[in-house]
C-alpha positions in Angstrom: 3.3 -38.3 -34.6 0.1 -37.1 -36.1 -2.8 -35.5 -34.2 -6.1 -34.9 -36.1 -8.9 -32.7 -35.1 -12.4 -33.2 -36.6 -14.7 -30.2 -36.7 -18.3 -31.2 -36.5 -19.5 -27.6 -36.7 -20.9 -26.0 -39.9 -18.7 -23.0 -39.2 -15.0 -23.1 -39.9 -14.0 -20.0 -37.9 -16.2 -19.8 -34.8 -16.2 -21.2 -31.3 -15.8 -25.0 -31.9 -13.2 -24.5 -34.7 -11.3 -21.9 -32.5 -11.0 -24.4 -29.7 -9.9 -27.2 -32.0 -7.2 -24.9 -33.5 -6.0 -24.1 -29.9 -5.9 -27.8 -29.1 -3.8 -28.5 -32.2 -1.5 -25.6 -31.2 -0.9 -27.3 -27.9 -0.2 -30.6 -29.7 2.2 -28.9 -32.1 4.0 -27.3 -29.1 5.2 -30.8 -28.1 6.3 -31.8 -31.5 3.1 -33.2 -33.1 2.2 -32.9 -36.8 -1.4 -31.7 -36.9 -4.4 -31.5 -39.2 -7.9 -29.9 -38.9 -10.6 -31.5 -40.9 -14.0 -29.8 -41.5 -16.9 -32.3 -41.9 -19.6 -30.0 -43.3 -18.1 -29.5 -46.8 -17.9 -33.2 -47.3 -20.6 -35.3 -49.0 -21.2 -38.4 -46.8 -23.8 -40.2 -44.8 -23.8 -42.3 -41.6 -23.6 -46.1 -41.2 -25.6 -47.9 -44.0 -26.0 -51.1 -41.9 -24.3 -53.1 -44.6 -22.4 -55.2 -42.0 -19.4 -55.5 -44.3 -17.2 -54.7 -41.3 -18.7 -57.6 -39.4 -17.9 -60.4 -41.9 -15.3 -63.0 -40.8 -11.9 -61.8 -41.8 -13.2 -58.4 -42.9 -11.0 -55.3 -43.1 -12.2 -53.2 -40.2 -12.8 -50.0 -42.1 -16.1 -48.7 -43.3 -16.9 -50.1 -46.8 -18.7 -47.0 -48.0 -16.7 -45.0 -50.6 -17.6 -41.3 -50.3 -15.9 -38.1 -49.2 -15.5 -39.5 -45.6 -13.6 -42.5 -46.7 -10.2 -40.8 -46.9 -10.9 -39.1 -43.6 -11.5 -42.5 -41.9 -8.2 -43.8 -43.2 -6.5 -40.8 -41.7 -8.2 -41.3 -38.4 -7.3 -45.0 -38.3 -3.6 -44.2 -38.6 -3.6 -41.1 -36.4 -1.7 -41.1 -33.0 -4.6 -39.1 -31.3 -7.9 -37.7 -32.4 -9.9 -34.7 -31.1 -13.5 -34.4 -32.0 -15.3 -31.1 -31.8 -19.0 -30.2 -32.0 -21.5 -27.6 -30.9 -24.5 -28.9 -29.0 -27.5 -29.3 -31.2 -30.8 -30.6 -29.7 -28.8 -31.8 -26.7 -26.4 -33.9 -28.8 -23.5 -33.5 -31.2 -24.2 -32.5 -34.7 -25.6 -35.0 -37.2 -22.3 -34.7 -39.2 -20.2 -35.7 -36.3 -22.5 -38.4 -35.2 -22.4 -39.9 -38.8 -18.6 -39.7 -38.7 -18.4 -41.4 -35.4 -20.8 -44.2 -36.6 -18.5 -44.8 -39.6 -15.3 -44.6 -37.6 -16.1 -46.4 -34.4 -18.6 -49.1 -35.5 -16.3 -51.2 -37.7 -14.0 -51.8 -34.7 -16.7 -53.0 -32.4 -17.0 -56.8 -32.3 -19.8 -59.2 -31.7 -17.4 -61.6 -30.0 -17.1 -62.7 -26.4 -13.3 -63.0 -26.7 -12.6 -59.4 -27.5 -14.5 -56.1 -27.5 -12.5 -54.2 -30.2 -10.6 -54.9 -33.4 -8.6 -51.7 -33.1 -5.0 -52.7 -33.0 -3.6 -50.3 -30.4 -4.4 -47.7 -27.8 -5.7 -44.4 -29.3 -5.9 -41.2 -27.1 -9.1 -39.2 -28.0 -10.9 -36.1 -26.7 -14.1 -34.3 -27.3 -14.6 -30.5 -27.3 -18.1 -29.2 -27.0 -19.5 -25.7 -27.4 -23.0 -24.5 -26.4 -24.9 -21.3 -26.4 -26.8 -22.5 -23.4 -25.6 -21.7 -19.8 -23.6 -24.3 -17.9 -26.5 -25.3 -15.6 -28.8 -26.3 -18.4 -26.2 -28.4 -20.2 -25.0 -30.1 -17.1 -28.5 -31.6 -16.7 -28.1 -33.6 -19.9 -24.3 -34.0 -19.7 -24.4 -37.8 -19.2 -26.4 -38.5 -22.3 -25.0 -35.7 -24.5 -22.7 -37.9 -26.6 -23.4 -41.7 -26.5 -20.3 -42.4 -28.6 -18.1 -40.9 -25.9 -18.7 -43.9 -23.7 -17.6 -46.3 -26.4 -14.1 -44.8 -26.7 -12.6 -46.7 -23.7 -14.0 -50.0 -25.1 -12.9 -49.5 -28.7 -9.7 -47.5 -28.3 -8.7 -48.7 -24.8 -8.5 -45.2 -23.3 -11.2 -43.0 -21.8 -11.5 -39.8 -23.7 -11.0 -36.3 -22.3 -13.8 -33.8 -22.6 -13.8 -30.0 -22.6 -17.0 -27.9 -22.5 -17.3 -24.2 -23.4 -20.7 -22.9 -22.2 -22.8 -19.8 -22.9 -20.9 -19.0 -26.1 -21.3 -16.0 -28.3 -23.4 -17.2 -31.2 -24.1 -14.2 -33.5 -21.9 -11.4 -34.9 -24.8 -9.0 -34.3 -27.4 -9.9 -31.7 -29.6 -7.0 -32.8 -30.6 -9.1 -35.8 -31.9 -12.1 -33.9 -34.4 -13.1 -31.3 -32.5 -13.5 -28.0 -34.6 -12.4 -25.0 -33.8 -15.7 -23.3 -30.1 -14.7 -23.1 -28.4 -12.2 -20.9 -26.0 -10.4 -23.3 -24.0 -9.1 -20.4 -23.2 -12.6 -19.3 -22.5 -13.7 -22.9 -20.2 -10.7 -23.5 -18.3 -11.5 -20.2 -18.0 -15.1 -21.3 -16.7 -14.1 -24.7 -14.2 -11.6 -23.3 -13.1 -13.5 -20.1 -14.0 -17.1 -20.1 -13.6 -18.1 -23.7 -9.9 -17.1 -23.7 -9.5 -19.4 -20.7 -11.3 -22.2 -22.5 -8.8 -21.7 -25.4 -5.9 -22.1 -23.0 -7.6 -25.2 -21.5 -7.8 -26.6 -25.1 -4.1 -25.9 -25.7 -3.2 -27.9 -22.5 -5.6 -30.7 -23.6 -3.9 -30.9 -27.0 -0.4 -31.0 -25.4 -1.5 -33.7 -23.0 -3.0 -35.8 -25.8 0.2 -35.4 -27.9 2.4 -36.3 -25.0 0.3 -39.4 -24.3 0.6 -40.4 -28.0 4.4 -40.0 -27.6 4.4 -42.3 -24.6 2.4 -44.9 -26.4 4.7 -44.7 -29.4 7.8 -45.2 -27.2 6.2 -48.3 -25.7 
């Protein structure tokens, strides 16, 4: 059983990555093999609108051959996938959006008979981090990640979602403009809430792996 986490953040060891690592710890605790993939070091683009995946009898994998191609192959054979991203301009990062375009779109059909070419149920989850307070992000929650709504259609299961708000963004706030933030609140979030978010991520990973086990057992 393989659980893959996709880090859509440019940072490999900060809030989003930390939560993804915790989620994979949870998956490993119930016997899953895990892998964390960082998108930013890879050289790739989003969907090229070539429609190769929409041809009759086509292989339902993106035809573009770049650094993302082997990642997409891994995602297609994974037993569960966790996507992680900070919130940039009220959305996921451009790298994660490009990855989702390339992974999800080939399985979407233009047919009345069926909505997806994906051959089985695939548990998925999204982990989001934001430097903004919860009240601000909740205002745009519904439209934050349009791809999230496609998961049930394409992979036959509604994704889970975890949000970590008001995160600690800088090592040293004295070097940056930050008058819009209450550093007391941010420090409290970092010291008290973020560890709880990490534990929530572990439980999420364990649930996802357990669900993958159930599906594999039939």
